[in-house]
C-alpha angles and dihedrals in degrees: 000000000000105000141021117193118201124192122181112204135195119173099321100113097155093048092044091055089051092048093049093047094053098039090050090056092045090053097044094107095042128079098245150148129211127215125193114192111193116201098210096292116192094204127075096282100115094044091048094052092048094050102035102030107030090157091066119097103239122202113190117202118197092213136024102271094178134257099281098047092045091052090047091055089062095036090061089057099038116117100185126116084225128034125206118203103199131181117230093233093073140098114209120211114236097249097036098100096044092052094043094048091047090054092050091049093052094046110057091180091063113104096170141007138197126189136218112285129203131183123240089271091058095252119143116251108220093206085073090086100023104044090199133094124212098268091054093047091050092046095050092048092047094051094041091242089122085082086076088067132062109265090213090065103027110071129081124304094252094064116116092239093056113123123241121265090247099042120107106227146157114264135190100221127038116223109251100223092065120022116163108193136186107239093214089057091053088054087062101039098038125235128291115311103251093208086078101080098188112331134055098022091112092053092050095047093044090055092048090051090054097047088048087065101260134110136236119220139202107217114193100173087102137012150210130216113240121197094191092221112181117214089204128035117262112255093015114132091257091052093049092046096050100034099047092032088061089057092055091047090052093047092048091049098049114012097090096028096052100099092049093047093049093050101038105029124186104270147349118309116233117210115213117230093216142056122250111258109242 
């Protein structure tokens, strides 16, 4: 099987239906499977998936186990050569998956890929090629953990070295709403760290992909629409606990191990014999 698509849902039934409709069309010419992991939604999500998308593999959790653990439940069952972790608040363009998979197939060094994202008004979302918001950037700089990332690709979008919106380029951090991953690379890096309940898991996995000797790419030859729907309100206690808690988990995991990780790595580094098509 070529592709496994995994969507973790929590109380966004209308958006989930939209995401499943568009991703099903985008995968129509690819040998694929779709997993929906529902984290104990109290809306009509589960009933909708069963009635409207019976072909989807539905995993029903009886409590909210978090984003990382829910994804891992499906990752352990996924049969695809490539795995797409997709947020339910997205609309996927019809040719997006074919183009993205083709890029991964032609670039053996690619461990992960994110695409260009726009909002419903058609405006470009800069986190498409940065994968970090301002609090994370400030935190990583303050702790010195920014040294783990390439300075030429790490700082804010207004820097002179920042790549163009339509330029295919290597990035440090994959954007969480759309992460296309090579399954064989996940077998080397391990799955998502389940200590990250709903924030920071993409940063952690992106870093592990890099130290395993692979690269992450921003691929702008196609796009998705991202609604940026929050399942919890910004600055609520739950948001503060999970968002800033993820920062402390990341710091505790890497702050004192950083020199060893940078020097030793986690596997052989493969050098591609080609240039990335821009």
